[in-house]
C-alpha positions in Angstrom: 135.1 -97.4 76.1 137.4 -100.0 74.4 138.3 -103.2 76.1 141.8 -103.4 77.4 142.0 -107.0 76.4 143.7 -107.6 73.0 141.6 -109.6 70.5 144.6 -112.0 70.1 144.7 -112.9 73.8 143.9 -116.5 74.3 141.3 -116.6 77.1 138.2 -118.6 75.9 137.8 -122.2 76.9 136.7 -125.0 74.5 133.2 -124.9 75.9 132.8 -121.1 75.4 134.4 -121.3 72.0 132.0 -124.1 70.9 129.0 -122.1 72.1 130.1 -118.9 70.3 131.1 -120.5 67.0 128.4 -123.2 66.7 131.0 -125.9 66.3 131.2 -129.1 68.4 134.2 -129.6 70.6 135.1 -132.6 68.5 135.0 -130.4 65.3 137.3 -127.9 67.0 139.8 -130.6 67.9 139.7 -132.3 64.5 140.1 -129.0 62.6 143.1 -128.1 64.7 144.8 -131.5 64.5 144.2 -132.2 60.9 144.1 -128.8 59.3 145.8 -126.4 61.8 143.0 -123.8 61.2 143.9 -122.0 64.5 146.6 -122.4 67.1 145.0 -122.0 70.5 147.1 -121.1 73.5 147.3 -123.1 76.7 146.5 -122.4 80.3 148.9 -123.3 83.1 147.0 -126.5 83.5 147.3 -127.3 79.8 143.7 -126.4 78.8 143.2 -125.1 75.3 142.3 -121.4 75.2 141.1 -119.4 72.2 141.3 -115.7 71.4 138.6 -113.4 69.9 140.4 -113.6 66.6 140.3 -117.4 66.7 136.6 -117.3 67.4 136.0 -115.0 64.5 138.0 -117.2 62.1 136.3 -120.4 63.3 132.8 -118.8 62.9 133.7 -117.9 59.3 135.0 -121.3 58.6 131.7 -122.9 60.0 129.6 -120.6 57.8 131.6 -121.3 54.7 131.8 -125.1 55.2 128.0 -125.2 55.7 127.7 -123.6 52.2 129.8 -126.4 50.7 133.3 -125.1 50.8 136.1 -127.6 51.6 137.7 -127.1 55.0 140.9 -128.5 53.5 141.0 -125.7 51.0 140.0 -123.0 53.5 142.4 -124.0 56.2 145.3 -122.0 54.8 143.3 -119.0 53.6 143.9 -115.7 55.3 141.3 -114.0 57.4 140.9 -111.3 54.9 140.2 -113.8 52.1 137.8 -115.7 54.2 135.8 -112.5 54.9 135.8 -111.7 51.2 134.6 -115.2 50.3 131.8 -114.9 53.0 130.7 -111.5 51.5 130.6 -113.0 48.0 128.6 -116.0 49.2 126.1 -113.7 51.1 125.4 -112.0 47.8 124.7 -115.2 45.9 121.4 -117.0 45.5 122.6 -120.0 47.5 120.0 -121.1 50.1 120.7 -120.5 53.7 122.4 -123.4 55.4 120.6 -125.5 57.9 121.5 -124.8 61.5 124.2 -127.1 62.8 122.4 -129.5 65.2 122.6 -133.1 66.4 120.5 -134.4 63.5 122.1 -132.2 60.8 122.5 -134.3 57.7 122.9 -137.7 59.4 120.6 -139.5 57.0 122.1 -137.8 54.0 125.6 -138.8 55.2 124.6 -142.4 55.7 122.9 -142.5 52.2 126.0 -141.0 50.7 128.2 -143.5 52.4 126.1 -146.4 51.1 126.2 -145.0 47.6 130.0 -144.6 47.7 130.3 -148.2 49.0 128.2 -149.5 46.1 130.4 -147.6 43.6 133.5 -149.1 45.3 134.7 -145.5 45.8 136.9 -145.7 48.8 138.1 -142.1 48.6 134.6 -140.7 48.5 133.5 -143.0 51.3 136.4 -141.8 53.5 135.6 -138.1 52.7 131.9 -138.6 53.5 132.6 -140.3 56.8 135.3 -137.8 57.9 133.1 -134.8 57.0 130.2 -136.4 58.9 132.3 -137.0 62.0 133.5 -133.4 62.0 130.1 -131.9 61.2 128.0 -134.0 63.6 130.3 -134.8 66.4 131.4 -138.3 67.3 128.4 -139.6 69.3 125.9 -138.6 66.6 128.3 -139.8 63.9 128.6 -143.2 65.4 124.9 -143.7 66.2 123.3 -142.1 63.2 125.8 -142.5 60.4 128.2 -145.5 61.1 125.7 -147.9 62.6 122.9 -147.3 60.0 125.6 -147.6 57.2 126.7 -150.9 58.6 123.1 -152.1 58.8 122.5 -150.9 55.3 125.5 -152.9 54.1 124.2 -156.0 55.9 120.8 -155.6 54.4 122.3 -155.2 51.0 124.3 -158.4 51.5 121.1 -160.3 52.4 119.4 -158.8 49.3 122.3 -159.5 47.0 123.0 -155.9 46.2 126.2 -155.7 48.2 129.1 -158.1 47.5 132.1 -159.3 49.5 134.2 -156.7 47.8 131.8 -153.9 48.8 131.7 -155.0 52.4 135.5 -155.4 52.7 136.1 -151.9 51.1 133.6 -150.3 53.5 134.9 -152.1 56.5 138.5 -151.0 55.7 137.5 -147.3 55.3 135.3 -147.3 58.4 138.2 -148.8 60.4 140.5 -146.1 59.3 138.1 -143.3 60.2 137.4 -144.9 63.6 141.1 -145.3 64.2 141.6 -141.6 63.4 138.9 -140.7 66.0 140.7 -142.8 68.6 143.9 -140.9 68.0 142.5 -137.4 67.7 141.4 -136.9 71.3 143.6 -135.2 73.9 143.6 -137.3 77.1 144.2 -135.8 80.5 146.3 -137.6 83.1 143.2 -137.9 85.3 141.1 -139.6 82.6 139.7 -143.1 83.5 141.3 -145.9 81.5 139.5 -148.5 79.4 140.9 -151.5 77.6 138.9 -152.5 74.5 139.3 -155.7 72.4 137.5 -158.8 71.2 138.2 -162.1 73.0 139.5 -165.4 71.5 137.9 -166.6 68.3 136.1 -163.3 67.8 137.5 -161.9 64.6 134.9 -159.2 63.9 136.3 -156.0 65.5 134.0 -153.3 64.2 131.9 -153.3 67.3 135.0 -153.0 69.5 136.2 -150.1 67.4 132.9 -148.4 67.7 133.0 -148.9 71.5 136.6 -147.5 71.6 135.6 -144.4 69.6 132.5 -143.8 71.8 134.6 -144.1 74.9 137.2 -141.7 73.6 134.5 -139.2 72.8 133.4 -139.4 76.4 136.8 -138.5 77.7 138.2 -142.0 78.4 141.8 -143.0 77.8 141.3 -146.0 75.5 143.8 -148.8 75.0 142.6 -150.5 71.9 144.0 -154.0 71.4 142.2 -155.3 68.3 140.6 -158.6 67.6 141.0 -162.2 68.8 143.0 -161.5 72.0 144.0 -164.3 74.3 142.6 -163.8 77.8 146.0 -163.6 79.5 147.0 -160.8 77.1 143.8 -158.8 78.0 144.5 -159.3 81.7 148.1 -158.3 81.4 147.2 -155.2 79.4 144.5 -154.2 81.9 147.1 -154.5 84.7 149.8 -152.6 82.8 147.7 -149.5 82.0 145.8 -149.5 85.3 142.5 -150.0 83.6 139.3 -148.9 85.3 137.3 -151.1 83.0 137.4 -153.6 80.1 135.0 -153.6 77.2 134.7 -156.5 74.7 132.7 -157.0 71.5 131.4 -160.5 70.6 129.5 -161.1 67.4 130.1 -164.5 65.9 129.7 -167.3 66.7 126.5 -166.4 68.7 126.8 -169.3 71.2 130.3 -170.3 72.1 130.7 -172.5 75.2 134.4 -172.0 75.3 134.0 -168.2 75.2 131.9 -168.2 78.4 134.7 -170.1 80.2 137.2 -167.6 78.8 135.1 -164.6 80.0 134.7 -166.3 83.4 138.5 -166.5 83.6 138.8 -162.9 82.6 136.1 -161.8 85.1 137.9 -163.5 87.9 141.3 -162.2 86.9 140.1 -158.6 86.8 138.9 -158.6 90.3 135.7 -157.1 91.8 136.7 -153.5 91.2 137.2 -153.6 87.4 133.9 -154.2 85.5 133.8 -156.3 82.4 131.4 -154.8 79.8 130.4 -156.9 76.8 128.3 -155.9 73.8 127.5 -157.3 70.3 125.0 -159.7 68.8 126.5 -162.8 70.5 126.4 -161.1 73.9 122.6 -160.4 73.5 122.1 -164.0 72.5 124.0 -165.4 75.5 122.9 -162.8 78.0 121.8 -165.1 80.8 125.0 -167.1 81.0 127.2 -164.0 80.7 125.3 -162.1 83.4 125.5 -165.2 85.7 129.3 -164.9 85.7 129.3 -161.2 86.5 129.6 -159.8 83.0 127.7 -156.6 82.2 125.9 -156.9 78.9 125.0 -153.8 76.9 122.7 -153.7 73.8 123.7 -150.4 72.2 126.2 -147.6 72.3 123.8 -145.5 74.4 123.7 -148.2 77.0 127.5 -148.5 76.8 127.9 -144.8 77.4 125.5 -145.0 80.4 127.7 -147.8 81.8 130.8 -145.7 81.4 129.1 -142.8 83.1 128.2 -145.0 86.1 131.7 -146.3 86.2 133.3 -142.9 86.0 131.3 -141.9 89.1 132.8 -144.8 91.0 136.4 -144.2 89.8 
């Protein structure tokens, strides 16, 4: 007996579609936003819904991209041509692709990013990072690709194999990719709100961008303010957007007497209901004084996510 439901009826949620296609929710969102590979419908509440045909197309796209085909090239290919390409690939001697999992290719992506950096190949670096974020999903991408790549660049600097030009090029590309991640997420009206920045005299914003991207991937509505923000501006922004929390990154200088006073002023201005979460090298070096004024210090993105989870439960 045939189903009465048409295969082009949009009825599958993101979660179901991710399970049936083997794609992460982030990959679904990124492919739709950047490449328009499918056009999901919407429920009355605005939730994205996919049809059986959408799932068939997405499954084919996953198989083909795992075999090395470019999603940018496949995006506009008809379903018939996708199926033909898949049949041709299945008859080739190409090895079976590795299953898509949390650790799929992370070390390879990081190594490729470092190689592109050393060649000063910004276009290749951007392509590697973008593909890694889509393939792995944002949390794994941040933890296992971006962070190791930044550490590798830092090690190369200390060893004399990475120059200022290499570091600046990589930082610029990584900022663009993280900025894209911050923009790609759909935020619901009920999402908790987080203000992210670096405080006065803290010009290194990479940690703040990592925190913003990590929060966005966890469903937070992130207001990213950038680097070296005066305390009154952070307070005003938190009040304007109705922030449920404020997250700052502090890296250098490691010990800054004035910064502790600034953060004490910020902590007081936020009030007891809005937590102030601070991470970065300088935060770990000045942990005792920061915690004494009511600042929550985190040592990793995982700890930051745990703090956000705890905060969400209280919102």
